[in-house]
N, C-alpha and C positions, 0 to 999 in steps of 0.2 A: 184749468190753468189760471194763473193770476196775471198780474200786469206784465205786458210784453217786456222782454229784456232788451238791452241795447247791445248790438253786436256790430262792430266795425271790422271791415275786411279790406285787405290790401291785395291788389292783383297787378300783374305785369304782362306786357304784350309779348314777352318771349318765353312764357311758361304757362302750362296748365295750372289752374287753381284746383286743388283737391284737399279736402279737410274733413275729418270725422268729428261728429258731435254726439253727445248723449243728452237727451231731454229728461229732466227730472224735476221733482218738487221738493221743497223743504219738508222734512219730517216734522209733523205737528207736535209730536211728543218728544222729539230730540234724540231718539235712539240711534237713528242713522242720519248722517249729514244730508244725504240726498236719497229720495225714493224715486227709482226710475219710473217714467211715464210710459205706460203700455201703448204702443203705436199700432197694435194689431187692427187692421181694417181702416186705418187712417190714410189720408193722402197729404203730402206736403207740397206747397206751392211757393215759389220765390220769383219775384220780379225786381228788375233793376231799371230805374229811370233817372234821367238827369234831374228832373224836378217832379214832385208827386203829382202835379197837375198836368204833366205832359202826356199826350196821347202815345208818343213813341216809346216803345219798350225796347231797351238795348239787350237785355237778357231775360228770358222767361224759362224757368225750370220747373219740373214737376216730378214727383215720385212715380207717376204713371209711366215715365221713361227712366228705367233704372240706371241708364248711363249718366243721368243728370243728378238726381237725388235718389240714393239707394238706401232704403230702410233695411239695414244689414241685420239687425236683431230687434224686431219690433217689441218683444216682451220687455227688453231692457232699455227701450227708448233710444237705440243707437241707429244713426244714419250718417251718410256721407254726402257731400255736395261736390260736384265736379263741373267746372267751367273750362271748356277746352280752349287751347291757345288760339285756334282758328277764330273763335268768337272774340277773344280778347284783343287780337290784332286789329279788328275792325273798329274798336272803340277809341275815341279820342281820350288823351290823358285828362284827368280831372276827378272831381268828386261827383258821386251819384248817390241816390237814395235807394234803399232796398228794404224788403220785408219778407219774412217767412210766415206763411199762413198754414195752419193745420186744419184740414177738413175732416171732421168726425164722420163715422159711418152714418150718423143721422142727417148729415148735410150741414151741420153748424160749422161756420168758419171761425176759428180762433186765432187771435194775434199771438204769435210765438215770440218774434223779435222784429225790431226795426233798427236801422243804422245807416252808416255811410260806407259806401264802397269807394275806396280811393284807388284809381287806376293810373299806372305810370308806364311809360315806355321802358322796356327792358333793354339793357345794353347789347344783348346778342340777337336782337330782332332781325 
């Protein structure tokens, strides 16, 4: 993988967050716009903190629990992330930092993305 992407996420206290992603790389010879990254045997980890230095983790997700991060089509780099409303209701509104780390079968941890998770109260909470 190359440099980590920046991915910003918006969540609300009155709804689950669920989103599908596809991990890929730029085609070096330009034939295809994106070449899917094969996630076979990989694990994905995501953590959300108020500040990177904080010990407290507000949300911790892993593909080891497919209810949280589900690698739906590993050969084509497809996965989805689910953060339940029950977790989001316990978070204070505001900005948080998050990252997605890919653990290769060899144990190497790679930075996939980093960004800001902006959490707000939903009107139907």
